[in-house]
Steps between C-alpha positions, in 0.01 A plus 500: 500500500183318584164666442283439806173659389335779301177698512346665195439854628258609225191348666624604846581870461356750254767632265729198546396307188798322349693495828575216737627474854773237513691326779826313438763318702844610381822321594843643426803274529819631663669726245175523302378825347160616378620730220418867455129553455237767570156510658361776278167323456535233770509611865614229739579417861746220576524340846827327588438167673851357504853617424588852388484704183690810391274742307698726264330827399685788337837507676377356830454147629284401796497164676173326585483201733227276642188689607567806282318624191626646173261759349503553124309792347473643149826687568696184585778383269724247674670165517502260792792280606554222753848563645448256786611142547145361502181500298286817505124444495246777434123519463423758232159661441443727203235645270564459129335505160358159421710308251 
């Protein structure tokens, strides 16, 4: 994962002190997995640029390819897997508590 940029949201939006808007470039090698995690306090939208990812939530899996977005809300608990033969590349934007 490569962090592209961040914005401190406290000075930008009332009530957002201690939060930042972050954009990352995420690459997942063939066979790679982003382990089970939640978005309880970190909503995100991921845009697939290259390759494909399988998003596993509950008992279902959904495939996302180039030009599609993966939405992650406070209810999301999932893992993401690259089942394809090539590299998967995603731009991820999220809001999180500042470290």
